C-alpha positions, 0 to 999 in steps of 0.5 A: 282723375286721380290714381291712387299709389301703392305704398312702398314696402318696408324692405326697399325703403331699407334697400334704399338708405343702404344704397345711400350709405355704401355712396357716402362711404366710398366717397369718404375712402377716395377722398381720404386716397387723395394727396394734398397738393404739392407746394409751388416753389419758383424754379428761378430762385433755387440753387441746384447742382448734379451729382458727379463722379470723379477727382474733387479737390477739397479747399477751405477758404478765408479772408485775411490781409497781408502782414509784414514778417518783421515788425518792431514796436518802439515803446517809451523807456520813460514818461515824458511830452511829445515836443516834436515828430519829425516825421509821419506813417510812411516815411523811410527810416534808417537805423538811427534816424529820429522818430520824435523827441520827448522832454521830461524835467524830472529825467534831467534833475535825476541824471545831474544828480547821479553825476554830482554823485559819481564825482562826490564818490571819486573825490571821496576814492582820492581823500580814502587813497590818501589817508590810507597811504599816510596811515600806512606810511605813519605805521612804516615809520613807527615800525623802522624806529621800534625796529632800530631800537629791537636791534639796539637793545638786542646788541646791549644785552648781548654785551651786558650778558657778557660783561656780567659773566666777566663780573663787570657789572650785576646779573640784575642789570644785564636781566633788565637790557635782556628783558627790555630786548625780548619786549622790543621784539614782542612790540616789533611783532605786533607792530609789523601784524598792525602794518599788514592790518593797516594796509589791508583796511586800507586796501579794502576800503579803497576797493569798496569805493571803487565798487561804489563808483563802478555802481554809480557809474552804472546808474549814470550810464541808466540815466543818461540812456534815459535822457538820450531815449527821450529822442526816439529812434529807430532801431533798423531801417523799413518804413514807419507804419504807425505813430499814434501820437501828437504834440504834447501828448503825455505817454508813460513807460512802455507805451507805444510810440512807433511801429517800423516794419519791413514791407519788402517780406509779407506774409497772408494771415488767413481767418479759417473758419473753425469748422473747416480747420480741424484738417489744416497742416503744414507746408500744404499749399494755398493761392493768395488773391491780391485782387491784383494777381494770385500768388501761391505759398505754404501753411508756415503756422497754424494757431493753436486755438480758435478766435472768435469763430476763426482760426488764424493761419499764416502763409509764407509768400515768395518774395516779389508780389503783385504791384500794389501788395502791401502791409493791411491789405485785404486778400482772399486765401484759398488752402489746398487740403487734399485731392479725392480721386474718383468720389461721388460729389455733388456741390455743398448744399446750405448748412451741410457739415461734413461727415453728417446726414441732410434732407435735400429735394430730388429732381425727378427725371422728365417732371417739375416734382423734386422728393425729399431724400436723405443723403448721408454726406462725407468729406467737404471742401469749400463748394463741394462736399462727398456723398455717401449714400442717399443720391446716384450719379447724374441726380439733381438737387436742390441746394438752396434752404429748403427750410420753409418746406420741411412739412413737405415731402415734395415740391412742384417747380415753376 
């Protein structure tokens, strides 16, 4: 038969509810203290390095090309049409070698007209000389006659003065002869001045014509030079590097016709990233990889401005270069900035800037976890960077780009 249960007391019921609530709170607190699972990263896909202490060589690296130290650009002196191209790029040339020939009828006509004007001016000079000499002779002839008349009048005046004193002739007649002699004397003086003016003006006219002839000679020489420039010649020995023209092409004054280089003496022109170029200086040592060998050189020029994110640096090279070294050859150069002694350094992380701060994942010893650490960097090189704070010698850090895990403080490697 059924046995009736005794109902629970109110106090026992509240105790059970309190115990349940306490258990729930304890479970919630325990779950909140559990850390979220660290993301897993493939170890094989990461680039790691160990922090070291010792000497660090600071270098900057950049691509570049071999360029001749001496380049001669040959431009057009006058307009013309390309009629003949006897040589092509790669040919050796000497001073005076004809590289190509142009034609322009207008230039020929201008030269002929200039020669015609010179010949006419020379003929005019001959006429001016003859005219000037004739005028001078006529003036001298008149002067000689006038001198004779003046002398005769002066003798007659002296004689008539004496005769008048002796009473042979009247004083009026003597005075007339004296006045005539004085008049001829004044005319003689004027005629002498006139002769000077005629001679001087004749010389000036001849001198002006001679100056005109000299100017025309300069014009003729210039026109002949233009005609001669239609045969484009090399001004020095070397190798014809460029000749960007074809038969029948029309060129204008100043157009580039050819480029002659001397391949015996080359220099390296490097393009150093502008972020690495601030410590560059002249006479720094540089190593140039020509793909056929490495040669040593010195920095000889640094461009004062950046171009498209890089700074041009010229490196002078020795006379003897590896075989295969030629103008426009693609190379790679490394410039040695300085050698630091006894510094803490590590491989250069992705996105690291010198004298900056970066967060890196440091691998825990004997563990597969890597934790985020703030690292202060110092001076940098091509592949290494100085560590100032945040890491110790022997630490292993991840250098690869870890931006995909910016929200994680730790990662697990597998």
